[in-house]
C-alpha angles and dihedrals in degrees: 000000000000133000114269118230123231092247096054095066111001105045119225117332122244089235134003120188128183099213097182139321091292104038136052126173136202137179110209136188114214127203117253110268092006111170120203114197124230110299142158128239111220092187130049116259143174122209123201113196106222098176138356120018141277128217109209120198122190117170107322095332126093133186131181119217122192127203115306097041125120118213124198118210111185119199110287095030111156116197147121129234141207123190124215129257094255128074107301126201129165138186110219127191118193124197131203117239089259093047095051092042089067090053103036097095091062097055139056119268092218129073142266108030111173121195128183121183134145092227089072095055098082092051097054096057089048089053092050092048091053092049090054093042093056098178128148092281098043098095091053093050092044091052091051094049093046091056091043090056091048092049093049092047092049091052093048094045094050128253109299103181123124095338107158107158129074088220092063092041090056091047097052092043090053093048091049092052097042104033090126091060129080097264115191122194093239091051091048090050090052094054088045090055097240142084125280091246093050093047091049091051093048093049090050090051098043104029102021096238142081125260091256093048091051093051091047091050095053093042090054091048090051091050091050090053092048092048086065088069104081093194091068118086120225088253092053091050091050092050095047092046092053101251120144090240142325092282090057091050092047091052091050092049092050091048098045103027104023094234140072124263089251091053090047090051092049093050093045092049091052091050092051093051 
């Protein structure tokens, strides 16, 4: 199977931007009910569903993703697609082999991989505004926002690099799903079907950090995401991120980030606006 071009099934894109030698970007409107037969992507791609929905079929499995989802299609992805009966529009970012090679360790090697999270929603409108603006600085801003979306998605989806064992896979999946709970290393080892010492050794080998350090890392990342929601108090953020209280979270921020949660929120808010 060969890679299908945009024109063969989609028609011409609304916008197509060559960001740099490794990245190109298109926003595309798709006909209602459009069906795309089984095909293979030779290059890596991400697809952000801006409106409508997309039914993704790979092998015998199918999933339907509505607007707001991000799909990752690594090189070699074989699938077929069907768009919904409402107005469908996607934002697609294609990477050269070299460009995706630098990113591959952060993302799944199977397709599709749908991700929905509110923390992506401010980045996508910024990307669309820059595409429409199309001034001398647009490509630079677009490149920065594309990589920002990828970095956020990688964090939210869990670290994917060099994970070989089912034990570690179970551990990171559990931490991602229960980061708001009081996770203890011995409890994490139990759900991973091993001992605390063995899990700690495996995490050091495969992720380069201890069990405790990994939990602290993901808890801090969750707190950073929640601090972007101005309606949440510092206490609410601490509770939802799994800290004992706001003092515990403040101590962790000062240790790992060198600033308080309030200072982090203020800096992040300035960067967003």
